[in-house]
C-alpha positions as CSV (number, residue, x, y, z in Angstrom):
1,X,1.3,-2.5,15.2
2,X,-1.2,-3.0,12.8
3,X,-3.1,-1.4,11.1
4,X,-6.8,0.3,12.2
5,X,-10.1,1.3,11.5
6,X,-8.9,5.2,10.5
7,X,-6.3,3.4,8.3
8,X,-8.5,1.3,6.4
9,X,-10.6,4.3,6.1
10,X,-7.7,6.0,5.0
11,X,-7.3,4.2,2.1
12,X,-9.9,4.4,0.7
13,X,-10.8,7.7,0.7
14,X,-7.4,8.7,-0.5
15,X,-7.8,6.4,-3.8
16,X,-11.3,7.0,-3.8
17,X,-11.0,8.7,-7.7
18,X,-9.8,4.9,-9.2
19,X,-13.1,3.6,-8.9
20,X,-14.3,0.2,-6.5
21,X,-11.3,-0.2,-3.7
22,X,-11.3,-3.7,-2.0
23,X,-8.9,-4.4,0.5
24,X,-7.4,-7.0,2.9
25,X,-5.6,-7.1,6.0
26,X,-2.2,-9.7,5.0
27,X,1.2,-9.4,7.9
28,X,-0.3,-6.7,10.1
29,X,-0.4,-4.3,6.6
30,X,-3.3,-3.8,3.8
31,X,-3.5,-4.9,0.6
32,X,-5.4,-2.4,-1.6
33,X,-7.4,-4.3,-4.9
34,X,-8.4,-1.3,-7.5
35,X,-11.5,-4.2,-10.0
36,X,-9.2,-7.0,-8.8
37,X,-5.8,-5.8,-9.1
38,X,-3.6,-5.6,-6.2
39,X,-1.8,-1.2,-6.7
40,X,-0.7,-0.5,-3.1
41,X,0.1,-1.5,0.0
42,X,-0.7,-0.2,3.3
43,X,2.3,-0.8,6.2
44,X,1.6,-2.2,9.8
45,X,2.5,1.9,10.4
46,X,-0.2,2.3,7.8
47,X,2.2,4.1,5.6
48,X,1.2,3.9,1.4
49,X,3.1,1.7,-1.5
50,X,2.2,2.2,-4.6
51,X,2.8,-0.8,-7.1
52,X,4.8,0.4,-9.7
53,X,7.1,-0.2,-12.7
54,X,8.7,0.9,-15.7
55,X,8.6,4.9,-16.3
56,X,6.2,5.4,-13.4
57,X,8.3,3.8,-11.2
58,X,11.2,5.6,-12.3
59,X,9.4,8.9,-11.6
60,X,8.5,8.0,-7.8
61,X,12.1,7.1,-7.0
62,X,12.5,10.7,-9.2
63,X,10.0,12.2,-7.0
64,X,11.3,10.4,-3.4
65,X,10.0,7.7,-3.4
66,X,11.0,4.0,-0.9
67,X,10.9,0.4,-2.1
68,X,8.9,-1.4,0.2
69,X,10.4,-3.9,2.4
70,X,9.6,-5.4,5.4
71,X,11.9,-8.1,8.7
72,X,10.5,-10.8,9.5
73,X,9.7,-11.9,13.0
74,X,12.8,-13.8,12.5
75,X,15.1,-10.9,11.2
76,X,14.8,-11.8,7.6
């Protein structure tokens, strides 16, 4: 499965408060940019994952967030 036009619209609406959001389809998912910087992805099922590190990543983990991972076509 890959992201749909409604997934893309959802992402733009979800993150509209950040400013001008752009996107690029990659590997069945979607990479999201704000001011030219990657800040999130949508996986092939349309689930958003935020780029996080440091205290923000720790807060996200404490709130129950998962780290993004995927298996390629070769099973790796």
